[in-house]
C-alpha positions in Angstrom: -9.6 5.9 -16.6 -11.6 2.8 -16.5 -12.3 0.7 -13.2 -11.9 -2.7 -12.1 -13.3 -3.4 -9.1 -13.3 -7.2 -8.1 -14.9 -8.2 -5.8 -17.1 -6.8 -3.7 -15.7 -8.7 -0.3 -17.4 -10.1 3.2 -14.9 -11.1 5.9 -16.9 -12.8 8.5 -15.3 -15.9 10.5 -14.2 -17.2 7.0 -11.5 -15.1 6.8 -9.1 -17.9 5.7 -11.1 -19.4 3.0 -12.4 -16.1 1.2 -8.7 -14.8 1.1 -7.3 -17.2 -1.0 -10.4 -17.4 -3.5 -9.8 -13.4 -3.3 -6.0 -13.6 -3.8 -7.6 -16.1 -7.3 -9.3 -13.1 -8.6 -6.9 -10.5 -8.1 -4.2 -12.2 -9.8 -6.9 -13.0 -12.3 -7.8 -9.2 -12.7 -4.3 -8.2 -12.5 -3.1 -10.3 -15.6 -5.7 -9.3 -18.1 -4.6 -5.1 -17.2 -1.4 -5.0 -15.4 1.0 -3.3 -17.9 4.1 -2.5 -17.1 4.2 -0.1 -14.4 2.6 -0.9 -11.3 1.5 0.6 -8.2 0.3 -1.3 -5.1 -2.0 1.5 -2.8 -1.1 0.0 0.2 1.0 -2.8 -0.1 1.5 -4.5 3.3 4.1 -7.7 3.2 3.7 -6.8 -1.3 2.3 -10.1 -1.5 1.4 -8.8 -4.8 4.0 -7.0 -5.6 6.2 -9.6 -5.4 4.1 -11.3 -7.3 3.7 -9.6 -10.1 7.4 -8.4 -10.4 8.3 -11.9 -11.5 7.3 -10.6 -15.1 9.4 -9.5 -17.6 10.0 -6.0 -17.9 7.8 -5.0 -15.6 8.5 -2.1 -12.9 6.3 -2.6 -9.3 6.1 0.4 -6.6 4.3 -0.2 -2.9 3.4 2.1 -0.5 1.7 1.8 2.6 1.4 3.6 6.2 3.5 0.6 8.6 6.8 1.3 8.4 7.9 -1.5 10.0 5.8 -3.3 6.8 7.7 -1.5 4.4 11.0 -2.4 5.8 10.6 -6.2 5.3 9.4 -5.5 1.1 12.8 -4.1 1.0 14.8 -6.8 2.5 13.1 -9.2 0.8 13.5 -7.2 -2.4 17.2 -6.9 -1.8 17.1 -10.6 -0.7 15.8 -11.8 -3.9 17.5 -9.4 -6.0 14.2 -8.3 -7.3 15.7 -4.8 -8.2 11.9 -3.4 -10.5 10.8 -3.0 -7.1 10.4 -0.6 -4.9 9.1 0.4 -1.9 7.9 3.5 0.7 6.1 4.4 4.1 4.1 7.2 3.5 0.6 8.4 5.3 -2.5 9.7 3.9 -3.1 10.3 -0.2 -0.8 13.2 0.0 2.0 10.4 -0.5 1.0 9.7 -3.6 2.5 13.2 -4.9 6.0 11.3 -4.7 5.0 10.4 -8.1 4.2 12.2 -11.1 1.0 12.7 -13.3 0.1 9.2 -15.3 3.2 7.3 -14.3 1.5 3.6 -14.0 -0.4 1.5 -16.0 -2.2 -0.2 -13.6 -3.1 0.9 -9.2 -4.1 -1.8 -7.0 -5.8 -0.9 -4.3 -6.8 -4.5 -1.9 -8.8 -4.1 1.9 -7.4 -0.2 2.0 -9.6 1.2 0.7 -12.1 1.1 4.0 -9.3 2.6 6.4 -8.7 6.2 4.2 -10.0 8.7 5.9 -10.2 11.0 2.7 -11.4 8.3 0.0 -12.3 11.4 -2.4 -8.9 12.8 -2.4 -6.8 9.5 -2.3 -9.4 7.7 -5.7 -8.6 12.1 -7.2 -4.6 11.2 -7.0 -5.1 7.9 -8.4 -6.8 8.6 -11.3 -4.1 11.7 -11.4 -1.1 8.7 -11.8 -3.1 6.9 -13.9 -1.7 6.6 -17.9 -4.8 7.4 -19.8 -6.7 3.3 -20.2 -4.8 2.3 -16.8 -6.8 0.0 -14.3 -7.4 0.8 -10.7 -8.7 -2.9 -10.1 -10.0 -3.0 -6.2 -11.6 -4.9 -3.3 -13.1 -3.7 -0.7 -15.4 -5.7 2.2 -19.1 -4.8 2.2 -20.0 -5.9 5.8 -22.8 -3.8 6.6 -21.1 -2.4 9.6 -17.9 -0.4 10.3 -14.3 -2.2 12.0 -12.9 0.0 14.5 -10.4 1.6 12.2 -12.1 1.6 9.0 -14.1 5.0 8.2 -16.2 4.0 4.8 -18.9 1.5 5.3 -18.7 0.7 1.5 -22.2 -0.2 -0.3 -22.4 -0.8 -4.3 -24.4 2.6 -4.3 -21.6 4.3 -2.4 -18.6 2.2 -4.6 -20.5 3.5 -7.6 -20.4 7.3 -6.5 -16.8 7.5 -5.6 -15.2 6.2 -8.0 -17.8 8.3 -11.0 -16.8 11.2 -8.9 -12.8 11.1 -9.1 -13.4 10.2 -12.7 -12.9 6.9 -13.0 -14.7 4.9 -15.6 -16.6 1.5 -13.8 -15.6 -1.3 -16.5 -16.5 -4.6 -13.8 -18.2 -4.0 -10.3 -18.0 -7.5 -8.9 -19.5 -9.0 -5.6 -17.8 -12.6 -4.6 -19.5 -14.7 -2.2 -20.7 -11.7 0.1 -24.9 -13.2 0.7 -23.4 -16.8 0.6 -21.1 -16.2 3.6 -23.7 -14.2 5.3 -25.7 -17.1 5.3 -23.5 -19.3 6.6 -22.1 -17.5 9.4 
């Protein structure tokens, strides 16, 4: 399995600006690696799920721990006629066991990994879900401190550690705007 982790990201108060940059970088990476069956892990309101489900032949499965967001995703999918999307309300990495081995060409985890108590277990399950040659595209904050509901403080070294222990080969690991934003804020 291979991993594209793009980008490392710092929030601070510049969130609106950096969010649009993050989206552009994620979309660029996904166009290159997406495949036909996509898992949107921590899909939230389904922004990426709905964007990529526009492509012909693409099937998207979204999973999130917020039941109201999943209800919204299901309603939106129905209203816009996206029969190629399916959304699941689940909690914990064991929820990934809903899906069979090698079910996905690509998994997307944007701004979600820092909230997971058992990150190694979750990454191990995501590895299991990816087809040979599949990609995990992730985006995590590298802030230097934990926010209230976060469990993992990321830096470049422990990102590599978690991914390598889970079996992933890191294809690309990039930082975006972290240093520049720290200087601005």
